C-alpha positions as CSV (number, residue, x, y, z in Angstrom):
1,X,-34.9,-92.1,-59.5
2,X,-37.4,-88.9,-59.2
3,X,-38.9,-88.1,-62.4
4,X,-41.1,-84.9,-63.3
5,X,-42.9,-86.7,-65.9
6,X,-46.6,-86.7,-65.1
7,X,-45.8,-84.6,-61.7
8,X,-49.5,-84.1,-59.6
9,X,-49.6,-82.0,-55.8
10,X,-51.7,-83.7,-53.1
11,X,-51.7,-80.8,-51.1
12,X,-51.6,-82.0,-47.7
13,X,-52.3,-79.0,-44.7
14,X,-50.8,-80.2,-41.0
15,X,-54.1,-79.9,-39.1
16,X,-52.7,-81.6,-36.4
17,X,-50.6,-81.3,-33.1
18,X,-50.9,-84.9,-33.0
19,X,-49.1,-85.8,-36.6
20,X,-45.8,-86.5,-35.3
21,X,-44.3,-85.2,-38.3
22,X,-46.0,-82.4,-38.7
23,X,-46.0,-81.7,-35.4
24,X,-42.3,-81.5,-35.9
25,X,-42.5,-79.4,-39.3
26,X,-44.6,-76.9,-37.2
27,X,-41.5,-76.4,-34.4
28,X,-39.0,-75.8,-36.9
29,X,-40.6,-73.2,-38.8
30,X,-41.8,-72.0,-35.4
31,X,-37.5,-71.5,-34.4
32,X,-36.6,-70.4,-38.3
33,X,-39.4,-67.3,-37.7
34,X,-38.0,-66.6,-34.4
35,X,-34.8,-65.4,-36.3
36,X,-36.3,-64.9,-39.7
37,X,-40.1,-63.7,-39.4
38,X,-40.5,-63.2,-43.4
39,X,-40.2,-66.8,-43.9
40,X,-43.6,-67.7,-43.6
41,X,-44.5,-71.7,-44.6
42,X,-42.7,-74.8,-44.7
43,X,-43.7,-77.5,-47.2
44,X,-42.2,-81.1,-47.9
45,X,-43.5,-82.4,-50.9
46,X,-43.4,-86.3,-50.9
47,X,-42.8,-88.7,-54.3
48,X,-45.2,-91.5,-54.1
49,X,-43.8,-94.9,-53.7
50,X,-46.3,-96.7,-56.2
51,X,-46.7,-93.6,-58.7
52,X,-45.7,-90.0,-60.0
53,X,-47.5,-88.0,-57.9
54,X,-46.4,-85.7,-54.6
55,X,-47.9,-85.8,-51.4
56,X,-47.0,-82.9,-49.5
57,X,-46.8,-81.9,-46.3
58,X,-47.4,-77.9,-45.2
59,X,-47.1,-75.6,-42.5
60,X,-50.4,-73.7,-43.3
61,X,-53.5,-74.7,-43.4
62,X,-54.7,-71.5,-45.6
63,X,-52.1,-72.3,-48.9
64,X,-51.9,-75.8,-48.6
65,X,-48.8,-74.7,-49.8
66,X,-49.8,-75.6,-53.8
67,X,-49.6,-72.3,-54.7
68,X,-45.9,-72.2,-54.9
69,X,-45.1,-76.5,-55.2
70,X,-46.8,-76.3,-58.5
71,X,-44.3,-74.4,-60.9
72,X,-41.5,-75.6,-58.9
73,X,-42.8,-79.6,-59.7
74,X,-43.7,-78.0,-63.6
75,X,-40.2,-75.9,-64.6
76,X,-37.4,-76.2,-64.8
77,X,-37.0,-79.5,-62.8
78,X,-35.1,-81.6,-64.6
79,X,-31.9,-79.2,-64.5
80,X,-32.4,-78.7,-60.5
81,X,-33.1,-82.4,-60.3
82,X,-29.5,-83.6,-62.4
83,X,-27.6,-81.2,-60.4
84,X,-29.3,-81.8,-57.1
85,X,-29.7,-77.7,-56.9
86,X,-32.0,-75.3,-55.2
87,X,-33.7,-72.9,-56.8
88,X,-34.8,-69.4,-55.5
89,X,-38.3,-67.8,-57.0
90,X,-37.7,-64.3,-56.5
91,X,-41.6,-63.2,-57.3
92,X,-44.2,-66.0,-56.8
93,X,-47.1,-63.4,-57.5
94,X,-47.5,-64.0,-61.1
95,X,-48.7,-67.7,-59.9
96,X,-52.3,-68.2,-60.2
97,X,-53.7,-70.4,-57.5
98,X,-56.4,-71.9,-59.5
99,X,-57.5,-70.7,-63.0
100,X,-59.0,-67.6,-62.3
101,X,-57.2,-65.9,-59.1
102,X,-53.9,-65.0,-58.7
103,X,-51.5,-63.9,-55.9
104,X,-52.0,-60.7,-54.5
105,X,-49.0,-58.1,-53.5
106,X,-50.4,-59.3,-49.8
107,X,-50.3,-62.6,-50.5
108,X,-47.3,-64.7,-47.7
109,X,-46.5,-66.1,-50.9
110,X,-44.0,-63.7,-52.7
111,X,-41.1,-65.6,-52.9
112,X,-39.8,-69.2,-52.6
113,X,-37.3,-71.3,-52.1
114,X,-36.8,-75.3,-53.2
115,X,-34.5,-77.6,-52.3
116,X,-34.4,-81.5,-53.4
117,X,-33.6,-84.1,-50.8
118,X,-33.0,-88.0,-50.9
119,X,-33.7,-90.5,-49.0
120,X,-31.5,-93.7,-49.3
121,X,-29.5,-92.3,-51.7
122,X,-32.6,-92.3,-53.9
123,X,-33.8,-88.1,-54.7
124,X,-37.5,-88.5,-53.8
125,X,-38.8,-84.7,-53.6
126,X,-38.7,-81.3,-52.7
127,X,-38.6,-79.1,-49.3
128,X,-39.9,-75.8,-49.9
129,X,-39.9,-72.4,-48.0
130,X,-41.8,-69.4,-48.8
131,X,-41.3,-66.1,-48.0
132,X,-43.4,-63.3,-46.9
133,X,-41.8,-60.5,-49.5
134,X,-39.9,-60.6,-53.2
135,X,-36.7,-61.4,-53.3
136,X,-36.6,-62.3,-49.8
137,X,-34.2,-65.2,-50.1
138,X,-31.0,-63.5,-49.2
139,X,-27.8,-65.5,-49.6
140,X,-27.9,-65.6,-45.6
141,X,-30.8,-67.0,-45.4
142,X,-30.5,-69.5,-47.8
143,X,-27.4,-71.1,-47.0
144,X,-29.4,-71.2,-43.1
145,X,-32.5,-73.1,-45.4
146,X,-30.3,-75.6,-46.5
147,X,-29.0,-76.3,-42.5
148,X,-33.1,-76.4,-41.6
149,X,-33.6,-78.9,-44.6
150,X,-30.6,-81.7,-44.0
151,X,-32.8,-82.1,-40.9
152,X,-36.0,-82.1,-42.4
153,X,-34.6,-84.6,-44.8
154,X,-34.1,-86.4,-41.6
155,X,-37.4,-86.0,-40.2
156,X,-38.8,-87.0,-43.9
157,X,-36.6,-90.3,-43.9
158,X,-37.8,-91.3,-40.5
159,X,-41.5,-91.1,-41.5
160,X,-41.0,-92.6,-45.1
161,X,-39.5,-96.0,-43.4
162,X,-42.2,-96.0,-40.6
163,X,-45.0,-95.7,-43.4
164,X,-43.2,-98.3,-45.3
165,X,-43.1,-100.9,-42.7
166,X,-46.9,-100.0,-41.5
167,X,-47.7,-100.8,-45.2
168,X,-45.4,-104.2,-45.1
169,X,-47.5,-105.1,-42.0
170,X,-50.7,-104.4,-42.9
171,X,-49.9,-106.0,-46.8
172,X,-49.1,-109.4,-44.8
173,X,-52.1,-109.5,-42.4
174,X,-54.4,-109.1,-45.7
175,X,-52.9,-111.7,-47.1
176,X,-54.4,-114.0,-44.9
177,X,-57.6,-113.2,-46.0
178,X,-56.5,-115.5,-48.5
179,X,-57.7,-118.0,-46.2
180,X,-61.2,-117.3,-46.1
181,X,-63.4,-116.9,-48.9
182,X,-66.0,-114.7,-47.3
183,X,-64.7,-111.6,-48.2
184,X,-63.1,-110.9,-51.9
185,X,-60.4,-108.3,-52.2
186,X,-62.3,-106.1,-54.2
187,X,-65.2,-106.2,-51.1
188,X,-62.1,-104.5,-49.3
189,X,-61.3,-102.2,-51.6
190,X,-64.8,-101.0,-52.2
191,X,-64.8,-100.4,-48.4
192,X,-61.6,-98.7,-48.8
193,X,-62.5,-96.4,-51.5
194,X,-66.4,-95.6,-49.7
195,X,-64.4,-94.9,-46.4
196,X,-62.6,-92.3,-47.7
197,X,-65.3,-90.7,-50.2
198,X,-67.1,-90.3,-46.6
199,X,-64.7,-89.1,-45.0
200,X,-63.8,-86.8,-47.5
201,X,-66.6,-85.1,-48.0
202,X,-67.5,-84.5,-44.2
203,X,-63.7,-83.4,-43.5
204,X,-64.9,-79.8,-42.8
205,X,-67.0,-80.9,-40.4
206,X,-64.9,-83.0,-38.1
207,X,-61.6,-81.2,-39.0
208,X,-60.1,-83.8,-40.4
209,X,-56.1,-83.8,-41.8
210,X,-55.4,-85.5,-45.2
211,X,-53.0,-87.7,-43.3
212,X,-56.1,-89.0,-40.8
213,X,-58.0,-89.4,-44.1
214,X,-55.2,-91.6,-45.4
215,X,-54.9,-93.5,-42.5
216,X,-59.2,-94.1,-42.5
217,X,-57.9,-95.4,-46.4
218,X,-55.1,-97.5,-45.5
219,X,-57.2,-99.7,-42.4
220,X,-60.8,-99.7,-44.1
221,X,-59.7,-103.1,-45.3
222,X,-58.5,-104.6,-42.1
223,X,-61.9,-104.3,-40.6
224,X,-62.6,-107.8,-40.6
225,X,-59.2,-109.4,-40.4
226,X,-60.9,-111.5,-37.3
227,X,-62.8,-113.4,-39.6
228,X,-60.1,-115.7,-41.0
229,X,-60.7,-117.5,-37.1
230,X,-64.1,-118.6,-37.6
231,X,-64.8,-121.8,-39.5
232,X,-65.5,-121.4,-43.2
233,X,-68.9,-123.2,-43.1
234,X,-69.8,-120.3,-41.1
235,X,-68.8,-117.4,-43.1
236,X,-70.3,-119.4,-46.1
237,X,-73.7,-120.4,-44.7
238,X,-75.8,-120.0,-47.8
239,X,-79.1,-118.9,-44.6
240,X,-79.1,-117.4,-42.3
241,X,-77.6,-117.6,-39.1
242,X,-78.9,-119.4,-35.8
243,X,-78.4,-118.0,-32.4
244,X,-75.6,-119.9,-31.2
245,X,-73.7,-119.3,-34.8
246,X,-74.5,-115.5,-34.8
247,X,-72.9,-115.3,-31.2
248,X,-69.6,-117.5,-32.6
249,X,-69.6,-114.7,-35.2
250,X,-69.8,-111.5,-33.5
251,X,-66.2,-112.6,-31.7
252,X,-64.7,-111.9,-34.9
253,X,-64.2,-108.3,-34.0
254,X,-62.1,-109.3,-30.6
255,X,-60.3,-111.5,-32.5
256,X,-59.2,-109.1,-35.0
257,X,-58.3,-106.8,-32.2
258,X,-56.1,-109.8,-30.7
259,X,-54.2,-109.7,-34.3
260,X,-53.8,-105.9,-34.3
261,X,-52.3,-105.9,-31.1
262,X,-49.9,-108.2,-31.7
263,X,-49.2,-106.3,-35.1
264,X,-48.9,-103.4,-33.1
265,X,-47.0,-104.2,-30.2
266,X,-44.8,-106.8,-32.3
267,X,-43.5,-103.7,-34.4
268,X,-43.1,-101.2,-32.3
269,X,-46.4,-98.7,-33.7
270,X,-47.1,-95.8,-31.7
271,X,-50.2,-94.0,-31.7
272,X,-48.8,-90.7,-33.1
273,X,-46.9,-92.0,-35.7
274,X,-49.1,-94.3,-37.2
275,X,-52.4,-94.2,-36.1
276,X,-52.7,-96.8,-33.9
277,X,-56.0,-95.9,-31.8
278,X,-57.6,-95.4,-35.9
279,X,-57.0,-99.1,-36.1
280,X,-58.1,-100.7,-33.3
281,X,-61.6,-98.9,-33.3
282,X,-62.0,-100.4,-37.0
283,X,-61.6,-103.6,-35.7
284,X,-63.1,-103.8,-32.8
285,X,-65.9,-101.6,-33.2
286,X,-67.3,-101.2,-36.7
287,X,-70.5,-103.2,-35.8
288,X,-71.1,-101.0,-32.7
289,X,-74.7,-99.4,-33.9
290,X,-76.6,-95.7,-33.4
291,X,-78.5,-97.1,-30.9
292,X,-76.6,-99.1,-29.3
293,X,-78.1,-102.6,-30.5
294,X,-74.2,-103.6,-32.1
295,X,-71.4,-105.6,-30.8
296,X,-68.9,-106.1,-28.7
297,X,-69.8,-103.4,-26.1
298,X,-73.6,-101.8,-27.2
299,X,-71.7,-98.0,-27.8
300,X,-74.3,-95.6,-28.6
301,X,-74.1,-92.8,-31.0
302,X,-71.5,-90.8,-30.8
303,X,-69.9,-93.6,-28.1
304,X,-68.9,-94.9,-31.5
305,X,-65.7,-93.5,-32.6
306,X,-66.2,-91.3,-36.2
307,X,-63.9,-93.7,-38.2
308,X,-66.0,-97.2,-37.0
309,X,-68.9,-95.0,-38.0
310,X,-67.5,-94.5,-41.6
311,X,-66.5,-98.0,-42.0
312,X,-69.6,-98.9,-40.9
313,X,-72.1,-97.2,-43.7
314,X,-69.3,-98.2,-46.6
315,X,-68.9,-101.9,-45.2
316,X,-72.7,-102.2,-45.3
317,X,-73.2,-100.4,-48.5
318,X,-70.9,-102.6,-50.1
319,X,-72.6,-106.4,-48.6
320,X,-75.6,-105.1,-50.2
321,X,-74.7,-104.4,-53.4
322,X,-72.5,-107.1,-53.4
323,X,-73.6,-111.2,-54.2
324,X,-72.6,-113.3,-50.7
325,X,-73.9,-117.0,-50.2
326,X,-76.9,-116.1,-48.3
327,X,-78.5,-113.2,-51.0
328,X,-78.1,-112.0,-54.7
329,X,-76.6,-108.7,-55.0
330,X,-78.7,-105.9,-54.7
331,X,-79.2,-103.2,-57.2
332,X,-77.7,-99.7,-56.0
333,X,-81.5,-98.1,-55.4
334,X,-81.9,-101.0,-53.7
335,X,-79.6,-100.6,-51.4
336,X,-79.2,-97.0,-50.6
337,X,-83.1,-97.6,-49.4
338,X,-81.8,-100.2,-47.0
339,X,-79.1,-98.0,-45.6
340,X,-81.8,-95.2,-45.1
341,X,-84.3,-97.5,-43.8
342,X,-81.1,-98.6,-41.2
343,X,-80.1,-94.7,-40.9
344,X,-80.7,-93.6,-37.3
345,X,-80.7,-97.3,-35.2
346,X,-77.8,-98.7,-37.0
347,X,-75.8,-96.5,-39.2
348,X,-75.2,-92.7,-38.8
349,X,-77.5,-90.4,-40.7
350,X,-74.7,-87.9,-41.8
351,X,-73.2,-90.4,-43.5
352,X,-76.2,-92.8,-45.4
353,X,-76.8,-89.0,-46.6
354,X,-73.3,-88.8,-48.1
355,X,-73.3,-92.4,-50.0
356,X,-76.9,-91.4,-51.3
357,X,-75.9,-88.0,-52.3
358,X,-72.5,-89.8,-53.8
359,X,-74.6,-92.0,-56.8
360,X,-71.7,-91.1,-59.3
361,X,-68.8,-91.4,-57.3
362,X,-69.8,-94.6,-56.0
363,X,-70.5,-96.1,-59.9
364,X,-66.6,-95.0,-60.4
365,X,-65.7,-97.1,-57.2
366,X,-67.5,-99.7,-58.3
367,X,-66.0,-99.9,-61.9
368,X,-62.7,-99.4,-60.7
369,X,-62.7,-101.7,-57.7
370,X,-64.5,-104.4,-60.0
371,X,-63.0,-108.0,-60.4
């Protein structure tokens, strides 16, 4: 059951038409505006399965919809949820966007309507509509918004079940890592967190949506899944690999691609919903190098997909700071110095700089993901 305690809001402006749920939400908004131009924004707040936070999708990249969702989440939800009732806020201008700035009279967020929704008979969140004027939601408009809310609820339920299916499939594949002692769960978690840190700090440069970043975080732990096909003695060899051994080791990227392709085909995952192209790129191309000396295809610079370049930097950093069969753990200073040496030949210099300027965050991640 959805509760009102300790809710936080993760605002996710819909920024890519290739995000199928976001595209459909925008399409619904455009249809509403043909009849009711005052409806300025639609947002969906979905409770996350593992905590009491709300993930927020919005048709407004400008506002992120946080200004309206925050008071709705924090004020009076218990009664609204208990009765599964809608709520109208006729004047949003007293709402603060942050600690210092309030909504102004010319804002698109002047009044709002929130409608709770259920998935599989469990209350899971809210659909929000905002209007460009105070008292914008008349009884007639409210009735029509309830019709649209039912359509949106169906879309949310479909999206939610797809996400749960993908999470379950990835969890099952990650359990394969128990076959090998070469990659610890802590290493995989740190690579995921480092990758998300990099992506968040370059999000504006590359116009990355929150959905893209969260899929990167979800997929990064799978980067070396192909190593389950490698002999254990090869993975745990204390000394350097011979030329023949290294040639065998390099095949793990394509072996991993085979696993991922089988998973995608078996479950019918689609690119527009599940970002399958990103997953394939991470697994297959995270050992490509900026100067073209990497494998398996010898791609250079921007020929290497963004997600693979990000995960490569995250993976190398954690490999350097972690004890392995062939080396002791290096200090963060020594590791970052080595990353700078690799910048421009093996690693993307932009992402090396992001890591080097994020020492405090790196320390927090290492502490949170320690054994």
